[in-house]
N, C-alpha and C positions, 0 to 999 in steps of 0.2 A: 758352315752353318751359323747363322746369326744367333746371337745370344738372346735368351728369353728376357733377360733383365733390361734389354734395350727395346722392349716391345713398343709398338705404336699402333694406333688404330684410327679409323675414320668414323666420325659421327655423322649420321644422316638426319637431316631435318625435313620431314615429309609434310608438306603443307598442302592445303586445299587450293592449289594454284597450278599453273602449267609448268612450274619450275621446281627444282629441288636444290637445296644447299647442302654441300658436303663440307665437313670440318676436319682438317688434319691436325693432329696434336701428338705430343709425346706422352700424354696421360694414359693410365691403364684402362682396360676395358671395365665398364661398371657392372657387368652382369652379376658379379659376385658380391657387390657392395651391399645389396639389400639383405644378404644373409647374416650380416653382423649388426647387432643392436647395442646401444650403450646401456650398461647395467647400472641401476641406481639402488638396488637392494643392499642390505647389510652384507651380503656375500659377494659384493661387486669385485673386490680385489681377488678373491679366489676364482671367481668365474672368469675375470679378465685374464688371469694367468693361465687358466685351463684353455680358454679360447686361443690364446697366443701359442700354446704348446701344440694343440690339435691342428691349428692352421699351418704351423711350420712343418709338421709331419705330412699334412696333406699336400703342401707345396712341394716337398721333396719327392713324394710319389708322383706328382704331376710332372715334375721335371724329368723323371725317368721314363715317362710314358711316351713311346715313340709316336703314338697317334697324334699327340699334341704338337709335334714338330712339323713345320711345313718345309717344303723343299726350298733350296736356296733360290734367291731371286736371280733372274738373268742379269748378268753384268752389263751395265750401261756405259758405253764409251762416250765420255764427255766431248773429247776432241776440242776443236777451236771454238771459242766463244762467239756466239752470233747474237747481234742486237735485234730489237724489235723492228718491224717494218715501219718505214716513215709515214707520218700522218700529220695533218695540219693541226696546229695548236688551237685548242678550244678552251674557253674560260667561262666561269659562271659569274653572275653579278653578285658577288659575295657581300659587298658593302651594304647594298640595299636589303638583302636578306638578314644579315647580322644586325642591322640597325633596328629592325622590328623586335627582335628577341632581346636586344639590349634594353629596350624600353620595358619589356616584360619583367626583366630583372630589376629595373628601377622601381616598377610598381610594387614588386615584392618587398624591396628595401623600405619604401615609404609606408607600406602596410605594417611592417614590423616596427618601424619608427613610431607609429601612432601609439603603441603601448610600451615604448621604451622606458618610461618613468613609472610604469605600473606593472602588475603581473602580466606577463606576455601571454596573449591569447592566440597570436598568429603563429602557425607552425613554421619550422625551418624550410629551406628551399624545396626539398623533396616533398614534404608534407603539404606545403602550400600548393604545389603544382598538382598533387594528387587530388586535392580538394577542388581546384578550379577546373579539373577535367572530369568531374564526377558524372557528367552526362555522356561521356564518350562510350562507344560500344567496345566490348572486350571480346576478342576471338582468340582463344588460346591456341597455340601451335602444338603439333604432335612431334615429339622427339624420339628417335630410335637410334640404334647403333648397328654398325656393320662389323664384319669379322676383323680380327686383328691381323696386322701385317707385322710379323715377328722379325723386325730388322731395325737398324738405326734410322731414326726419323729423318735426319738430315743427309743421309747417304743418297747419292743421285739415283742409284738403282731402286731404292725405296720410293723416291719421288716419281720416277718413271712408272713404277708399278701402280702407285696411287692414281696417277693420271689415266692410265689404261683402264683401271677398274672404274674410274669415274665415267669414262666413255661407254663402258659396258652397261653401267647403270642407266646412263642417258638413253641408250638405244633400247634397253628393255622397258623403259617407261615411255618411249616414243616422244622424247623431248627434242626440241631444236637446239637447246643449249643447256648447260648445267653450271652451277656456281660452286666454286671451291674456296674455302676460307682457311688461311694459314697465318701463323705468326710470322714475324719478319724473317727468322732464320730459315724456315722451310719455304716461305714465299720466294726468297732469293733463288734457291735451287730450282723451285718449280717454274719460276719465270724464265730461267735460263734454258730449261728443257723445252718449254713451250716455244720459245723463240727459235730454237734449233729445228724443231719439227712443227713449224707454225701451222701449216695446212692441216696436219693430222689433229692437232690439239686446239684448233681454232674455235670449236664449239664450247670449249671450257673457258668460263669467265673466272679469272683469279682475283680474289679479294684479300686485302691486308686486314688482319683482325683489328677491330676498333678498340677492344679492351686492352690489348697490348700497346696500341698506339696511345691510348690515354695514359697508360703507365709511363710511357716515354715522355709525354708532355709534362706530367707531374715531376719527373726527374729533371727536365729542363728548367722548370720553374724553380725547383730547389737549388739547382746549380747557379742560377742567376742571382737569387736573393738570400740564400741561407747565410752567407758571410757578410751580408749588408745589414744584418740585424734581425732577420726574420727568425733564425734559429733561437736567438735569445728572447725574442718576443713570445714565441710559443712556449718556451720553458718558463719564463716569468709569469705568463698568463695562466700556467697550470694546465694547459690543454694537452701537452705532450710531456712525458718524463724525459729527463736528460739522457737516459740511456737508449731511448727509442727515437729521439728526434732525427737522428741521421737516417735511419731506415725510412721514416715518414717522408723526409724531404727528398730522398734519393729515389722514391717511387717503388721501394721494395715492400711497402705496406700501403696498398692502394686505398683501402677503405678509410683508414685513419688519415691518410694524406689528403684525400678529397674533403673529408670532414673539417680538418683544421683550416684548409684553404677557404672553405665556405665561411667559417667563422671570421677569418682575417679579412675576407672580402667585404663582409657586412660591416666590420669595424672601420675599415678604410672608407667605405662609402658614407658612413655616418660622419666621419671627420670631414669628408669633402662637402657634405651637405651643410655642415656648420659654417663653412666659408662661403657657401653659395648665396645665402640671404644678404649679407653685406654687399657682395658683388652685384646682386640683382638690384638692390636699392640704389646703388651707384650707377649702374649701367642701363637698367631698364626699370625705372621707378614706376612707370605707368602699368607694369604687369604685376605689381605687388598684390593687388586685390585678386587677380586671377589665380595666383599661387595659393592664396588663402582659401579660395573656393575649391581648388583642387584638393587641398588637404581635408576639407570638409567631406568631399565625396569619397576620398580614400578612407576616412574614418568610418563611413557607412560600410565600405567593403571589409574593413578590419573587424567590425562588429558582427557582420553576417557574411562570412566568406562562402561564396558559391560561384558557379560558372556564369550565371546570368549577370550578377552584379559586377563580377570581374570584367567581363566583356564590355559591359556598358561603360564602366569607368575607363577602361583602356581605350575605347573608341571615342570618348568624350573630347570635345574641343579644348577644354581647359587642361586636361592631362597631356594631350598632344603638344600644346603650347609649353607646358611645364617641361616636358622631356626635351623639346627643342632648345629651350633656354639652358637647361642643365647640360646638354651636349655642347653648347657654346662655352659654358663655364669650364667643362673638362678640357676643351680645346685650348682655353686660356691656361689651364694648369700644365698642359703638355708643352706649350710653345713659348709662353711669355712669363712664366712664374718661376723660372730658375731651373737648374739641372736636377736638384733634389726632388722637386715636385714632379718633373717629367719622369724621373726614374721610378718613383713609386706609382705614378699613374700607369706605367707599363705593367706593373704588377696587377693592377685592377683589370687592365686589358687582357692579360694572359689568363687570369682566373675566369673572366667572362668567356674567353675562348674555350676553356675547359668545360664550363657549364653549358655552353652552346653545343659542344660535341656530345656531352651526356644527354642533353635534351633531344638532340637529333635522333639518337638511338631510342630514347624512351617514347618519343612521339612518332617514330617512324618517318621522319622528315628527311628525305633523300637530298634535296637541294641544300638544306642546312648542313648536312653532313659533308657534302662536297665543298661548301664554303669554308667550313672549319679546317678541312684538310689543306685547302689552298692557303689559309691564313697561318697554318702551323709550319708549312714548309720553310719559310725564311728562318724561323727559330731553330729548326733542325740543322740548317747550314751554319748558323751563328754559334751554336754550342756543340759542334763536333759530333752530332748524332749522324755520322756519315752514312751508316746503312739505311736509316730511315730517310735521310735526305735523298739518297740515290733511288731507293725503291718506292718511296712514297710519290716521287715525281712520276715514275712509270705508272704507278697505281692511279694517280690523278688523271694522267693522260688516257689510260684505259677506260676509266669510269666516265669521263666526259665524252668519250667516243661511243658509249653504249647505244645511244639513240640511232646511230647509223649502222653499227656493226652487229649489235644484238638487241634489237628493239623489244623482244619479249622479255629479256633480262632487265632492260631499263624500266619497263612498265612494272615488273615485279618489284624492283627496288623502290620505285615511286609509291607503290602501295604498301611500303613498310617491310618488305621482305628481307631487308638487310639486318633486321633485329628480330628477337624472339619474344613472344608473350607466353610466359609460363604460368603466371598467376591468373586466377579466375575473377579476382575482385580488385586488382590494382590497375586503375586507369592510366597511370603514369609509370607502368612497370615493365615496359619492353627493355630488353638488355641486349648488348652485342652478342653475335653468334658465338664468338670464342669465349666470352664470359659465361655463356650457357654451358659450355663444356666444363669450365672450371667449377661451376656450381652444381652440376648434376653428377659429376664424377668426384666424389669426395670420400676418401678412405681414411678412417681413423688411424693416424700414425702411431698413437700410443699403444695400440694393440699389436704392434709389430707385424702388421700385414705387409706382404711384399708389394712394392709399387707396381710391378708388372704382373698382370693377371692374364690368363688365357680364357 
C-alpha cells in the first residue's frame, strides 16, 4: 500500500473550449485548504495552537480510516526504453517574433527613463504592461480538482494510472485529445510511458510546465553571472540581503529572483543608452534629430500611459528607426567592443529571454512561447541542465508538430489555452498552468497542517 504522505493528485482546468488541460503535481489536494483561516485577533496564538492540535488528531483518525485508502496500483513493467517515433524537424521563426517584443521592452525602458531624474510616474515592467493592455478582454478560466492518487508521484505505476485516467476523462467529455502538464521530473517518466505505448496514449498531449522552466532559466542566469559580480551588485545595491542572495540567484526564490533581475536589466539598459548617444552622433549624425523627436513622443506616453498612445508610439516611424539604430549599437557592443562588453550584453539578452517567456504566458502568445523555448535550449546544454536539455528538446519537437498531429490542441494553444486567467481585472494576468497549481494550493505551514491531504 502506498504511503499517504506521498500523495499526489491531478488538477483539471475545465475551459469553455473543446479541450481540457490536466495538471500533475506532488502538491496536496486543496479541498481542505479553505477550512483554515489566518487568525488576527488577540487570541490568535491560542487559536493557532488549538487548530494545530485538532488538525493533528483529525489527521490521525483519517489515516486509520480504511475507506480513505485506495487499492494498490497495478504494477507497470517499464521494460526496455523506447524512443519517440521519428518526425521531420520543424522550427519557428523565433528571431522575427522576439525582435518585436524586444522593441516593446525598449519602449518601456525609454518611458521609465523620461522620469529618471524626477519622481517616477511610470510603473515597473508588470505594471506598465497591465496599463497598456487596459482595453483587452478578460475571460477568467474555471479551475477544479480531481481525486487524489495516493502513490509516489514519480513512480511509473502512478504515471501510467494518471495517463489512463486522462484517457477516461477525454472519452467522457467526447474530446479528440487532452493536454497534460507536468514538471520535468514527472514529464520524463510520462514521456517514457507514452513512447512505449504510443498508439494507446497518442491522444494525450504532454506539456512541460512553464513555471518550472522559468525557475530553471533563473538558475542558469545565476550560475553564469553570480560569481562575475552580480551577487555583489545585488548586495551592495541593497535589493537582496547577503543571506538570501544565493537562494535568489539559484532560482529557489522565484518571485524575488525575477524582481531583482528586472531591476538589474533596467540599470544595464540605462548604462547602454548613455553610450548610445555618442555612438549615434559619430556613426549616424543625420539621425540625431529623429532621436530627439522620438523622445518627445515617448514623453507624451510617459505622461499619459494608455494602450492607444502606446500603440501609436510603438508603430511610429521615428520609434522604429530609433529601435533599429539601438539594435545596431547593441550588435556593436556584442561583437566589436571587447569581451567584457559582450559578456554583460549576454546578461541583457538572457533577461530579455526571461521577460519574453513571462510575457508569452501573460498574453497567451503561443508563438512567442515556442520561440523562447527554442532560444533557451542552448543555455540548458551549456550550463549542464541535462534533464531540461534532453526533455525540452522533445517537448519543442512535440509542440511544433501539433498543427499536423493534434490540430485541435494547436488551435487551443494559439488561443491562449497554455496559460490560465484567474483574475477578473488583470489584463496582463495570465499565468502558467503549473503556477496556477502552486498559487491555488497553498497550505499555511506554520499551522502544522500535513502536506498530504485526502
